[in-house]
N, CA, C and O atoms as a DFTB+ gen file, in Angstrom:
420 C
 N C O
     1  1     -13.448      18.811     -67.107
     2  2     -12.096      18.606     -67.502
     3  2     -11.095      19.397     -67.088
     4  3     -11.272      20.535     -66.654
     5  1      -9.885      18.783     -67.211
     6  2      -8.786      19.300     -66.358
     7  2      -7.903      20.305     -67.269
     8  3      -7.753      19.918     -68.428
     9  1      -7.384      21.353     -66.975
    10  2      -7.060      22.111     -67.769
    11  2      -5.794      22.180     -68.038
    12  3      -5.159      21.976     -67.003
    13  1      -5.118      22.371     -68.935
    14  2      -3.806      22.279     -69.764
    15  2      -2.804      22.634     -68.982
    16  3      -1.741      22.092     -69.287
    17  1      -2.765      23.431     -67.984
    18  2      -1.766      23.449     -67.120
    19  2      -1.473      22.116     -66.052
    20  3      -0.407      21.519     -65.898
    21  1      -2.486      21.924     -65.532
    22  2      -2.822      20.414     -65.074
    23  2      -2.173      19.059     -65.811
    24  3      -1.498      18.112     -65.408
    25  1      -2.683      19.427     -66.994
    26  2      -1.968      18.569     -67.685
    27  2      -1.165      18.267     -68.005
    28  3      -0.946      17.056     -67.992
    29  1       0.020      19.383     -68.615
    30  2       1.519      19.909     -68.620
    31  2       2.323      19.250     -67.197
    32  3       3.349      18.570     -67.169
    33  1       1.323      19.792     -65.867
    34  2       1.997      18.961     -64.424
    35  2       2.211      17.776     -64.985
    36  3       3.207      17.447     -65.630
    37  1       1.225      17.103     -64.727
    38  2       0.982      15.753     -64.684
    39  2       1.970      14.944     -66.075
    40  3       2.521      13.880     -65.795
    41  1       2.082      15.335     -67.062
    42  2       2.556      15.185     -68.072
    43  2       4.474      15.682     -67.517
    44  3       5.057      14.728     -68.032
    45  1       4.693      15.847     -67.387
    46  2       6.445      16.814     -66.717
    47  2       6.611      15.678     -65.478
    48  3       7.666      15.044     -65.455
    49  1       5.958      15.506     -64.819
    50  2       6.101      14.538     -64.201
    51  2       6.191      12.987     -64.129
    52  3       6.879      12.346     -63.333
    53  1       5.313      12.457     -65.176
    54  2       5.569      10.763     -65.850
    55  2       6.834      11.228     -66.360
    56  3       7.840      10.737     -65.848
    57  1       7.013      12.340     -67.547
    58  2       8.105      12.217     -68.123
    59  2       9.181      12.179     -67.237
    60  3      10.018      11.400     -67.693
    61  1       9.551      12.676     -66.154
    62  2      10.606      12.629     -65.467
    63  2      10.799      11.191     -64.531
    64  3      11.848      10.847     -63.988
    65  1       9.850      10.658     -64.509
    66  2       9.503       9.102     -63.996
    67  2      10.047       8.051     -65.079
    68  3      10.802       7.123     -64.790
    69  1       9.440       8.390     -66.681
    70  2       9.853       8.175     -67.419
    71  2      11.833       7.659     -68.086
    72  3      12.456       6.674     -68.485
    73  1      12.051       9.254     -67.782
    74  2      13.183       8.961     -68.165
    75  2      14.311       9.058     -67.463
    76  3      15.419       9.275     -67.953
    77  1      13.880       8.779     -65.412
    78  2      14.523       7.752     -64.775
    79  2      14.660       6.471     -65.259
    80  3      15.754       5.910     -65.201
    81  1      13.547       5.858     -65.800
    82  2      13.583       4.284     -66.025
    83  2      14.457       4.168     -66.780
    84  3      15.344       3.328     -66.633
    85  1      14.385       5.086     -67.868
    86  2      14.871       4.629     -69.349
    87  2      16.452       4.820     -68.665
    88  3      17.309       3.939     -68.596
    89  1      16.543       5.959     -68.282
    90  2      18.370       5.777     -67.361
    91  2      18.683       4.517     -67.349
    92  3      19.378       3.797     -68.066
    93  1      17.774       4.306     -66.002
    94  2      18.454       3.213     -65.544
    95  2      18.408       1.702     -65.991
    96  3      18.759       0.749     -65.295
    97  1      17.852       1.645     -67.433
    98  2      18.207       0.819     -68.745
    99  2      18.904       0.577     -69.568
   100  3      18.965      -0.386     -70.332
   101  1      19.967       2.186     -69.372
   102  2      20.934       2.373     -70.410
   103  2      22.125       1.794     -69.976
   104  3      23.041       2.284     -70.636
   105  1      22.665       0.723     -68.919
   106  2      23.747       0.006     -68.652
   107  2      23.692      -1.171     -69.093
   108  3      22.609      -1.632     -68.734
   109  1      24.295      -1.956     -69.706
   110  2      24.202      -3.350     -70.409
   111  2      24.368      -4.267     -69.242
   112  3      23.999      -5.401     -69.551
   113  1      24.664      -4.206     -68.382
   114  2      24.885      -5.138     -66.946
   115  2      23.566      -5.286     -66.634
   116  3      23.042      -6.362     -66.343
   117  1      22.743      -3.695     -66.714
   118  2      21.301      -3.940     -65.854
   119  2      20.635      -4.295     -66.866
   120  3      19.476      -4.352     -66.455
   121  1      20.652      -4.649     -68.252
   122  2      19.484      -4.882     -69.206
   123  2      19.883      -6.241     -68.917
   124  3      18.995      -6.863     -68.335
   125  1      21.208      -7.064     -69.197
   126  2      21.287      -8.169     -68.660
   127  2      20.379      -9.029     -67.589
   128  3      19.701     -10.057     -67.558
   129  1      20.770      -8.028     -66.791
   130  2      20.002      -8.738     -65.466
   131  2      18.382      -8.652     -65.429
   132  3      17.650      -9.092     -64.543
   133  1      18.053      -8.051     -66.480
   134  2      16.321      -7.641     -66.310
   135  2      16.119      -8.230     -67.193
   136  3      15.026      -8.787     -67.088
   137  1      16.767      -8.506     -68.378
   138  2      16.555      -9.972     -69.449
   139  2      16.440     -10.787     -68.585
   140  3      15.263     -10.865     -68.234
   141  1      17.126     -11.486     -68.024
   142  2      17.046     -12.496     -67.035
   143  2      15.890     -13.025     -66.193
   144  3      15.478     -14.160     -65.956
   145  1      15.491     -11.724     -65.801
   146  2      14.308     -11.196     -64.867
   147  2      13.320     -11.232     -65.259
   148  3      12.314     -11.046     -64.575
   149  1      13.327     -11.494     -66.537
   150  2      11.684     -11.341     -67.752
   151  2      11.390     -13.023     -67.701
   152  3      10.287     -13.568     -67.689
   153  1      12.581     -13.593     -67.677
   154  2      12.235     -14.884     -67.944
   155  2      11.604     -15.650     -66.362
   156  3      11.150     -16.785     -66.504
   157  1      11.584     -15.193     -65.261
   158  2      11.389     -15.187     -63.889
   159  2      11.739     -14.873     -62.935
   160  3      12.058     -13.689     -63.039
   161  1      11.970     -15.382     -61.527
   162  2      13.070     -15.165     -60.512
   163  2      13.726     -15.807     -60.597
   164  3      13.569     -16.974     -60.954
   165  1      15.116     -15.046     -60.171
   166  2      16.578     -15.755     -59.748
   167  2      17.305     -15.661     -58.527
   168  3      16.868     -15.000     -57.584
   169  1      17.870     -15.984     -58.502
   170  2      19.103     -15.683     -57.447
   171  2      20.216     -15.080     -57.828
   172  3      20.749     -15.145     -58.936
   173  1      20.537     -14.529     -56.951
   174  2      21.914     -13.313     -56.752
   175  2      23.099     -13.897     -57.285
   176  3      23.895     -13.224     -57.940
   177  1      23.294     -15.320     -57.003
   178  2      24.753     -16.077     -57.697
   179  2      24.582     -16.027     -59.199
   180  3      25.480     -15.746     -59.993
   181  1      22.846     -16.446     -59.618
   182  2      22.735     -16.685     -60.953
   183  2      22.500     -15.488     -61.912
   184  3      22.306     -15.412     -63.125
   185  1      22.623     -14.237     -60.524
   186  2      22.631     -12.628     -61.749
   187  2      23.955     -12.435     -62.062
   188  3      24.407     -11.853     -63.048
   189  1      24.832     -13.216     -60.722
   190  2      25.957     -12.714     -61.154
   191  2      26.840     -13.621     -62.074
   192  3      27.774     -13.178     -62.743
   193  1      26.517     -14.724     -62.049
   194  2      26.857     -15.340     -63.412
   195  2      26.795     -14.499     -64.926
   196  3      27.669     -14.113     -65.701
   197  1      24.839     -14.406     -64.921
   198  2      24.781     -13.581     -66.230
   199  2      25.693     -12.474     -66.414
   200  3      26.547     -12.367     -67.293
   201  1      25.360     -11.501     -65.299
   202  2      26.283     -10.260     -65.903
   203  2      27.687     -10.540     -65.998
   204  3      28.334     -10.027     -66.911
   205  1      28.373     -11.491     -64.939
   206  2      29.961     -11.500     -65.091
   207  2      30.584     -10.265     -63.768
   208  3      31.772      -9.986     -63.606
   209  1      29.612      -9.787     -63.096
   210  2      29.771      -8.679     -62.177
   211  2      30.148      -9.325     -61.092
   212  3      29.833     -10.446     -60.694
   213  1      31.012      -8.339     -60.541
   214  2      31.503      -8.753     -58.877
   215  2      30.056      -8.469     -58.044
   216  3      29.109      -7.737     -58.334
   217  1      30.294      -9.381     -56.856
   218  2      28.949      -9.189     -56.397
   219  2      28.865      -7.621     -55.375
   220  3      27.817      -7.360     -54.784
   221  1      29.829      -6.881     -55.301
   222  2      29.761      -5.754     -55.127
   223  2      28.991      -4.391     -56.082
   224  3      28.476      -3.308     -55.802
   225  1      29.267      -5.178     -57.327
   226  2      29.051      -4.108     -58.817
   227  2      27.926      -4.288     -58.447
   228  3      27.195      -3.490     -57.860
   229  1      27.555      -6.137     -59.004
   230  2      25.903      -6.295     -58.856
   231  2      25.098      -5.587     -57.733
   232  3      24.084      -5.002     -58.114
   233  1      25.339      -5.555     -56.642
   234  2      24.619      -5.114     -55.357
   235  2      23.986      -3.929     -56.206
   236  3      22.981      -3.929     -56.917
   237  1      24.798      -3.022     -55.936
   238  2      24.860      -1.263     -56.493
   239  2      23.889      -1.325     -57.967
   240  3      23.233      -0.337     -58.298
   241  1      23.887      -2.255     -58.569
   242  2      22.754      -2.232     -59.920
   243  2      21.847      -2.631     -59.724
   244  3      20.873      -2.301     -60.401
   245  1      21.741      -3.623     -58.596
   246  2      20.324      -4.051     -57.964
   247  2      19.807      -2.911     -57.210
   248  3      18.580      -2.807     -57.222
   249  1      20.495      -1.992     -56.526
   250  2      19.884      -1.313     -55.879
   251  2      19.256       0.057     -56.925
   252  3      18.285       0.727     -56.575
   253  1      19.819       0.234     -57.897
   254  2      19.457       1.748     -58.612
   255  2      18.234       0.771     -59.050
   256  3      17.316       1.553     -58.800
   257  1      17.593      -0.389     -59.529
   258  2      16.216      -0.817     -59.867
   259  2      15.623      -0.875     -58.867
   260  3      14.544      -0.305     -59.026
   261  1      15.778      -1.434     -57.445
   262  2      15.168      -1.235     -56.856
   263  2      14.613       0.159     -56.006
   264  3      13.524       0.349     -55.464
   265  1      15.332       0.692     -56.074
   266  2      14.840       2.085     -55.810
   267  2      13.745       2.834     -56.821
   268  3      13.065       3.731     -56.324
   269  1      13.549       2.481     -58.269
   270  2      13.227       2.727     -59.118
   271  2      11.631       1.696     -58.962
   272  3      10.764       1.648     -59.834
   273  1      11.601       1.137     -57.954
   274  2      10.431      -0.012     -58.090
   275  2      10.465      -1.263     -59.182
   276  3       9.531      -2.049     -59.342
   277  1      11.720      -1.290     -59.898
   278  2      11.498      -2.482     -60.733
   279  2      11.653      -3.475     -60.490
   280  3      11.239      -4.240     -61.361
   281  1      12.141      -3.990     -59.553
   282  2      12.480      -5.391     -58.846
   283  2      12.047      -5.618     -57.238
   284  3      11.926      -4.596     -56.563
   285  1      11.926      -6.279     -56.914
   286  2      11.818      -6.730     -55.463
   287  2      13.045      -8.575     -55.095
   288  3      13.640      -9.448     -55.728
   289  1      12.732      -8.145     -53.624
   290  2      13.530      -9.391     -53.379
   291  2      12.709     -10.200     -52.334
   292  3      11.778      -9.954     -51.567
   293  1      13.526     -11.350     -52.673
   294  2      13.032     -12.360     -51.546
   295  2      13.836     -13.313     -50.971
   296  3      14.490     -14.100     -51.656
   297  1      13.844     -13.309     -49.636
   298  2      15.385     -14.109     -49.240
   299  2      14.638     -15.367     -48.911
   300  3      13.505     -15.536     -48.458
   301  1      15.551     -16.174     -49.250
   302  2      15.167     -17.727     -49.011
   303  2      16.702     -18.232     -48.397
   304  3      17.740     -18.200     -49.058
   305  1      16.603     -18.636     -47.179
   306  2      17.840     -19.160     -46.206
   307  2      18.755     -17.856     -46.545
   308  3      18.232     -16.776     -46.270
   309  1      19.873     -17.833     -47.028
   310  2      21.073     -16.877     -47.127
   311  2      20.869     -16.366     -48.479
   312  3      21.445     -15.292     -48.652
   313  1      20.225     -16.806     -49.492
   314  2      20.187     -16.147     -50.873
   315  2      18.937     -15.434     -51.043
   316  3      17.791     -15.829     -50.830
   317  1      19.439     -14.086     -51.548
   318  2      18.477     -13.349     -51.887
   319  2      18.218     -13.493     -53.618
   320  3      19.035     -13.374     -54.531
   321  1      17.212     -13.701     -53.647
   322  2      16.080     -13.906     -55.186
   323  2      15.328     -12.484     -55.714
   324  3      14.588     -11.721     -55.093
   325  1      15.741     -12.444     -56.895
   326  2      14.929     -11.353     -57.339
   327  2      13.888     -11.522     -58.304
   328  3      13.906     -12.649     -58.799
   329  1      12.965     -10.753     -58.745
   330  2      11.598     -10.891     -59.582
   331  2      11.713      -9.210     -60.215
   332  3      12.382      -8.187     -60.071
   333  1      10.862      -9.613     -60.792
   334  2      10.348      -8.305     -61.550
   335  2       9.291      -7.714     -61.007
   336  3       8.469      -8.540     -60.612
   337  1       8.839      -6.054     -60.746
   338  2       7.654      -6.173     -60.362
   339  2       6.515      -5.753     -61.343
   340  3       6.823      -5.182     -62.390
   341  1       5.437      -5.969     -61.095
   342  2       4.490      -4.978     -61.974
   343  2       4.320      -3.692     -62.105
   344  3       4.139      -2.917     -61.166
   345  1       4.365      -3.419     -63.208
   346  2       4.562      -1.593     -63.123
   347  2       4.931      -1.424     -64.264
   348  3       5.288      -2.436     -64.866
   349  1       4.995       0.162     -65.127
   350  2       5.003       0.704     -65.929
   351  2       6.302       0.174     -66.806
   352  3       6.333       0.193     -68.037
   353  1       7.290      -0.267     -66.019
   354  2       8.577      -0.951     -66.674
   355  2       8.116      -2.242     -67.210
   356  3       8.658      -2.627     -68.246
   357  1       7.286      -2.907     -66.723
   358  2       7.230      -4.208     -66.840
   359  2       6.962      -4.425     -68.396
   360  3       7.257      -5.587     -68.676
   361  1       6.507      -3.718     -69.510
   362  2       6.146      -4.368     -70.792
   363  2       7.234      -3.331     -71.353
   364  3       7.425      -3.713     -72.508
   365  1       7.687      -2.703     -71.219
   366  2       8.749      -2.316     -71.904
   367  2      10.318      -3.219     -71.575
   368  3      11.276      -3.166     -72.346
   369  1      10.308      -3.712     -70.777
   370  2      11.207      -4.652     -70.326
   371  2      10.877      -5.829     -70.934
   372  3      11.743      -6.683     -71.126
   373  1       9.246      -6.060     -71.405
   374  2       9.497      -7.602     -72.094
   375  2       9.333      -7.290     -73.751
   376  3       9.186      -8.162     -74.608
   377  1       9.385      -6.042     -73.955
   378  2       9.276      -5.969     -75.337
   379  2      10.695      -5.692     -75.795
   380  3      10.964      -5.728     -76.996
   381  1      11.868      -5.342     -74.622
   382  2      12.966      -5.368     -74.991
   383  2      13.543      -6.890     -74.920
   384  3      14.485      -7.235     -75.633
   385  1      13.043      -7.579     -74.202
   386  2      13.321      -9.140     -74.707
   387  2      13.044      -9.820     -75.347
   388  3      13.604     -10.890     -75.583
   389  1      12.051      -9.368     -75.832
   390  2      11.731      -9.977     -77.379
   391  2      12.152      -9.790     -78.047
   392  3      12.226     -10.598     -78.973
   393  1      12.959      -8.167     -78.110
   394  2      13.938      -8.004     -79.295
   395  2      15.129      -8.127     -79.297
   396  3      15.854      -8.028     -80.287
   397  1      15.543      -8.413     -77.916
   398  2      17.327      -8.167     -77.902
   399  2      17.736      -9.471     -77.236
   400  3      18.822      -9.998     -77.477
   401  1      16.550     -10.149     -76.116
   402  2      17.077     -10.957     -75.419
   403  2      16.734     -12.619     -75.827
   404  3      17.412     -13.643     -75.742
   405  1      15.487     -12.372     -76.258
   406  2      15.159     -14.174     -76.491
   407  2      15.952     -14.761     -77.622
   408  3      16.429     -14.078     -78.528
   409  1      16.082     -16.227     -77.508
   410  2      16.814     -16.636     -78.557
   411  2      15.837     -16.126     -79.956
   412  3      14.679     -15.723     -80.060
   413  1      17.135     -16.416     -81.100
   414  2      16.459     -15.654     -82.131
   415  2      16.104     -16.867     -83.138
   416  3      17.012     -17.697     -83.147
   417  1      14.818     -17.251     -84.148
   418  2      14.300     -18.321     -84.291
   419  2      15.063     -18.328     -85.729
   420  3      14.937     -19.288     -86.490
């Protein structure tokens, strides 16, 4: 059985990771990008249209999400396409999408 100290250390690490993820989600532009990506892969120009951000500003937000392993890219010709990665963030994003992004019935 793991010791309480080991469990506390693991919990502290996981709490820090969760806090970093939640902090990255705390920006409305990033949430708009992620709500769109829950629906499937999207090219950068579409994400730019969804957010209304300049290419430079969008690039900075996407870099934050890449750094946290929330999104990945695929290049097709000269266009980058973004998609969500499977991982701890996916369930959170799906719940947020259902609550706030999906069309209201």
